N, C-alpha and C positions, 0 to 999 in steps of 0.2 A: 284331300286335305289342303294341298297347296292352292287349289282353285278357290276353296272357301276362304282361306286366309287372304288371298289376293283380292277377292271381291269385297271382303269386309273392310278393307283399308283403301278406299278410293283416293286418288290423287286430287286434291282440291285445287281448283283453278285460281290463279293469282287475281287479286282484285283489279277490276277494270276502271280506269280513270274516268271514262265518260259516264259509267253507271254511278260511280260515287258522286260525280258532279250533278247528274240529273236528280238523284235522291236529295242532295243537299239543297238544290234549288227550291224544292217544295217548301222548305222552312222559311223561304223568303219570297213566296208568292209565285214561283215559277212552276209550270207544268200542272196547274190546277184548273178545274173546269170554270172557275170564276171566283174572285175573292175581293172583298172590300175591307179597307182598314183606314185608320187615322194615323197621321204622323204629326208629332210636335217637334219642331226644330228650334234649338237654341244654339247660337254661335257665339264664340268668345275669341277675341283677338287681343292677346296680352291681357290688360286689365279691363278692357272695354267689352261689354256684353250687349249684343244686338237684341232688338225686340223679338220675342218669340213668334213663331209662325205655326199655324195649324192647317193641315191639308187633309182632304178626303180623297183617297185613292181607290180606283176600281181597275181591275186587271183581268184579262183573259188571254192566255197564250202569249203572243208577241205584241199585244195591244194593252195600253193602259192610259188612264186619264187621271190627273191630279188637279183638284180644284181647291183654291185657297179659301179657307173659312175665316181665318184671322191672320193679321190685323184687319179690321173692318175696311180700311181704305183700299185694300187689295182684294176684298171679297169678290168672288166671281171670276177671278183670273184662273186660267186653266193651262196645263201643259198636257198635250196629247202626244202619245207615242204609238205609231203603227209600224211594226217591223223595225226597220233601221231609220225611220223618219220621225222627226219630232217638230211640234209647232207650239207656239205660245199665243194665247189670246186673252184679252181682258176687256171689260166694259169700256166702250168708247173707241176701240180699234175697229177699223172698217173691215179688216180681214186678218186671219191668223198669220203670224210671222214665223218662218222656218228658223229653227234653232238647232244647236248641236247638243247631244247628250253630254259632251265634255265641258260645256259652259257651266260656270258656277251659278248655282241657284241661290244658296245662302251659305256664307262662310266657306267651309271646306266641302260642303255637299254639292256635288254636280247634279245637273238635271237628271242624268241617268241613274243616280243613286236612289231617287225617290220612286222609280218605276219597279215593277216586278223583276226579280232576278232571273235571267235566262242565260247563265254562264254556259250551260251545255250546248246551247245553240249558237252562241257568239264567240266561243273560244275553243281552240284545240287544247287538249289537256294531256299531261304526262305526270306520272307519279315520280317525284324527285327522290323521296325518302319517307321514312316514318320517324317520328320523334315525339317526345313527351312535352306537352305545353300545359302549364298550370296543373300538373299531375294527371293529365288526360292524354292517352295515346292518340296520335293524329297522323293522317296521311298528309304529306306536304305536296301539293300539286303545283305544277308550273303551267300557267295558262297563257296562250298566245292568241291575240285577236285574229279572227277570220276575215275581218273587213275593217275599213277605216271609220265606220259609224259606231264602233263600240265606245263605251265610256272611258276605257283605259286600254293601252297597247299591250301591257303585260301585267299579270297578277300572280303573286305567290300566295297560295291559299291553304290554310290549315283546316282540315276537316276531321272532326272527331270520328274515330274508328267505331266507337260504341253507338253514339247518337246519330251519326251521319249528318251533322250540321257544321257549317263553317263557323269557326270561332275566332279566326284572325285572318286578315288579308293585308298584303303589301302591294301597293299600286305603283307601277313603274312606267316611265316613258319608253318609246321605242328604242332609245339609245341605252336603256338600262338604268337611268337615273331614278332613284326612289323619290316619289312625289308625296305620298300619303300612306298612313297605316290606319287600319280599322280593327276594332274589336266588337264582338257580337254577343248578346245575351238572349236567352230563349225561355222567358217566363210566361209566354203565351202558348196556347195550343189550339188546334183546329181538328174537326172531324173530317176524314177523307177516306173513301173506300172502306168504310166500316171500322176504321181504326183512328185513334187519337194520335196526332203527330205534333211535335213541337213547332212553334212559330216564333220568329224573331220578336223580341220585345224592346231591344235597344241596340243601336249602332253608334259607336263613338269614333269619329274620324279625326286624326291628328295630322297636321301639316308636318312634313319631314324636315323643314328648314327653319320655321319660325314657331313661336309659342302661340299656336292657334288651334282651336278644335271646334267641332260641331257635333252636338248630340241629337240623335233622332230617336224619339220614343214612339213605339208602335202600340196602338190600342184599338179596342172595339173591332176585333178581327172576325170576319164572317165569310164562310164559303157559301156562295150563292150564284145563281144564274144571272148573267148581265146581258142586257139587250145589245145587239150589234150596233144600234144607233148611237150608243154612248161613245163609240169610237169613230164616228162618221165626221170627217173634216167639214163636209157641207153643213152639218148641223151646227158646228162651231161658228161658221160664218153667219 
C-alpha cells in the first residue's frame, strides 16, 4: 500500500528556465523550420510621429533577412542576420555594410528587434520569481547575454505560465541601467508540429527616459521552408 501511494504521487520537477525560454521563442519566430511575416513600424517621439515603415521578414534558426517594402524610397533595402553578424544593403550600395544588432533601426526599435527571437541561444536564463501581471501568472526570468553581439546586455522577461509566451520585457545595459520596456500581444497564430500555437501580433517599445515609443505590428505570418540562398551574403552583393 505504501508503495502504491508513493508511486501515485510523483515529485514534479521544477520548471527549467531554458525550456521556458525555448518555448516562448517560438511565438516570436525562434526555433521554427522557417517563417515569413510582415512588420509595420510606427515611431513617435513626443508629439512627432515618423513615417510608417513596412518590412517583409524571413527567418530560419539563427538567420533572418528583413526587406523594406515601404516607404517606396527605401524599397529594396535589406538587413541580413547570420548568427551573431548583421549587414545592411540598399540599392546603389556597392557592397553590404556591417552593422550592429544594437543600432537603432527606427525610433526605439533596434536592428535586432526585427529579427526572429533566439533568446534561448543568446542568453543565460534564471528564474527570478513568479508574479501576477495583468491578472496572469508569469515566470520572471533574468537573462544575461552570452556574447557581445546580442541586442541587449540584460533582459528581465515576464513569460506567461499558462500560454508560455513573453508578455513583458525590460531591457538593461551591462551596468544595470534600464533602457527600454516592451509589451507583447499575441493575436496571430501558426501551425507547427501538428498544433496551433500563438504568434506575436504587436510589440510596443517605450524609452525608459523620454516620451518616445515604437509600435511593431506583425501580420501575414506563414510557416514555410526558405531557401538557404536567402541568407547568402554573396547574393546580397
